[in-house]
N, C-alpha and C positions, 0 to 999 in steps of 0.2 A: 642731593638725595633724592630729589622727588622726581631727576630724569632718570634714575638710576631705576624706582620702582616703575614709574612708567615704561621704562625701554623691557622692564621683567615684565610688566602685564599683556604688550603687546607680543611679546615673545610666546609667552603664554596662552594667549587666545588665539595668535596663530598655528600652535601644535595642536589644542583641541579643535581648531578649525580641519586642520590637515586629520587628524584622526577621524572626526565624524565623517570627511568626506571616502577615505582610502579604506578604512578599516570594516570589518565584514557588518551589513545590514542586511541582515537572514528577512526581515517583514518587510523589505521592499521588492525581493526578485521571488516570484512565483510560476513553478512552471505549471503550465495548465494542460498540455500536449505531450504524450511519449508517443510516437508512432512506431511500434515493434517492429513492423513491417521495413520501415524505413531502417531502422538500427540493425537487420537482418541483411536486410539489401547492403549495407555501408560493411558490416564485421562477421559477418556468417556467411557470406553467399553461397556456400556449398552446404548450407545448414538447410531444414525444409520444418516450418511449423508445425506439427503435426498435432498438438492440442495446446487449446486454453481454456484454463478453468477458475472460477469463480470462488477465490479464497476466504477466512476471515480478515477484511480490511484491507481485500487487494485481488491482485489474477494472476497466475503464474501461468506462463510459458514453454511448453516442449520443444526441443527443437533439439532433430536428430540430423547427423551427418549423414548426405546422400552417397557417400563415396564407403563409408563405413558405418554401420545400422549400429555397432554397439557405442560408437561417438556420440553420446547425449548432454544435452545441455535444460538446466532447468531456470528458470529468470523470472523474478518475479518484479511485480511494478506496483508503486502504491505512491497515489496523487492524495496529498491529505490538502488541510485548510493551511496550516503551518509548519512549520519545522517543531516548534513545542508540541505539535501533535503528529507528527513524523515521528519524533524521537519516544513517543509516550508508545505509539504501536509497534516499534519495534522492538520495545523494551517488554512490553505483553507478551511478543509473539516469542522472544527470547525464554521470558519463566516458563514455554510449555515444549522447549527443548529439553532431549534427553543427554544432550554434550551440551556444555556451557560453551557459546561464545566468547572467544579471547578482544576483550575494545583493544585497537590500539591507539590505544594513551600516547605513545611513545611520538605518533605520527609517521610511521617508518613506511607504513603502505604507499602513503600522499593519494589517499582516495578521499573524498566526500568531506561534510563538518563532522559528522561521526565516521567511525568504521569498526566495522570488526572480520574477524576469520575461524572459520568453524573448524575445527582441527579432527580429521580420523581416529573412530577413536582405537579403533587397531593398527594403526599404518601411520609414520611419520609423515603425514600430505594433511595439505588444507582439501577440503573437497566444498568449501562455500567462501565468497567476499560478498560482504552486507556494507551499504551505506548510508547516510545521508544526506543530500545535496540542496538544501535549500527547505521544499516543502514535499520532498520525493524521496522514498522510501524504497533499494533496489537489494536483489538478493540474486547473484551468481553462483550457481551451485552443479557441479560435474565434479563424477569420480572419473572421468577419460576423457576430457580435455585437456591439453596438455599445458596450454598458456591461458590460465584462467586470470591469473592477478593483472596479467596486459590488456586480458579482454576489459574486466573492469574499470584498471583505470581509462583505456579508452571510451567507455560510454559516460564514464567520471566526467573526461575532458571534451565532450562533446556536450554535454548539460553545461559545462561550464562558459563554451564557446557559441552556444546558442546554436546546435546543426540544424540542419533542414527537418531534422525529424524530432525537433522538439523545440516548444513555444515560451521562450521566458518573458513575462509580461510587470506591469508593476501592481498588476491584483489579480482577484480569481473569484470566479463564481464557479461552484458549486454543482452539482447538482445535489438535487435535495427531493426530503419523504414530507412531504407539505399533511398526510393523512393514514391512521391506519383507522380502515373500521371491520367487522366480522357478524356475523348471521348471528351467531350467539357469543357469549364468553362465558356464561356459564356451562361446564358440562357433564356429563356424568360416562364413566369409563365404557369405550364402544363406541360413544358418538363421537359425531364428524363436523365442522363448520367451515364454512369458507372465508377467508379473511383476504381483503382486496386494499394493496397497498398503491396510495395514488403519490407518484413523485412524477418530477419534470426535468429536463438537462437545459440549463441554458441555454447550450449549442444545435440542441434537437438533435442530440445522437442517442441511437436507440439504447435502452438501460438493462441493465442486467442486475437479476436481485438476490441478495444472499439474506438467510437465516441461518440461526444457530440451531435451533432443532425440532421436528415433532411434525414438519409441513412436506407436503410434495404437490408439483402442478400435474395437472390435468390437462393432457394434450387440447380438449375440446376449448379451456377455458383461455380466457386472455392472459396474457401473460403476467402484466398483476394481480392475477387471483389464484392464491393458493388453498388449499385444502387442508385443513388439521385435523388428527386422528388423535382421541385420546386413547391412545394405547402404550402400554407401559413396551412394548416394543420400540418405542419413538420417545418416550418421553420419561424421562429423569428422575431419579428417587429426591425426596418425596412426590408419590406420583401423585397423592391428594393433595389438592391447594391452588396456592395461585401460580402461577409458572411464566415468568416473563419470556415475550418473544420480542429478541431483538433483530434488526431489520438495517440492510444497507443497500444503496443501487451506485453501480459503475457506470461511467458511459462507457463509449470505444476510444475516447482517450488516456482513458487509466484514471480520469481520476474519481475520488470517491466521497459519497456523502457521511455528514457523521451518524451515528446510529442512533436507529428511534425506537421506542419499546411501544410493545404491548400486551398486556397481559390476560391471561384466558385462565380458568379457575374451574379445576375439576371436583366435581364433589361426587359425596357411595351416595 
């Protein structure tokens, strides 16, 4: 009897050990870099990168076919601190869509740790595929590209296989905002102030700054200094009272900082 119990314990511990070694451990693999030009060179050689723009907690790239200018693809790339944070950002973005993304709960798409597709509201077509793999969120969107799912799958497989344009590590250091200061924090209507965002990148890459409302950049100012105007044209209602400004920074590798908040109060 004791022998049978011992064999059972050995087999159980062996099974648990195997499960731990081969099962998904999302917190131990981090994407630290996604080179969009490298992706384009491999998968979209006939396309040109025509624009890139910082969005809410991520960056969107627009590609256009050099031989067919009507063929355009939008790709969004966000590298976050963890798989959980990437999921939080994806769900937050989905809450703002006017068409509800459909989650691939049955895993038929074969992409990501979690994935979604976005149906065309007027046609029986899919216009976007989104997925989370490790700590990255990617959206691939087009009304004109014929092989959208195949492109999305290929990008995901490149991430898993550590392609040349992707860096996989056992840890991650993100850009960080370490302080925000302002020349004034209490303003009357029509007043302005200068806000300075002090941030750094562990890889010494250039940073791009993103904020939620009310600020603009004056060309003569350094890249990290912005002007806030207490104007009803820029500031949401209720106009008078405290307003929380939210900032993030992104580096060239598409890694996103945690959100930093700063309060400006408008008084009568």
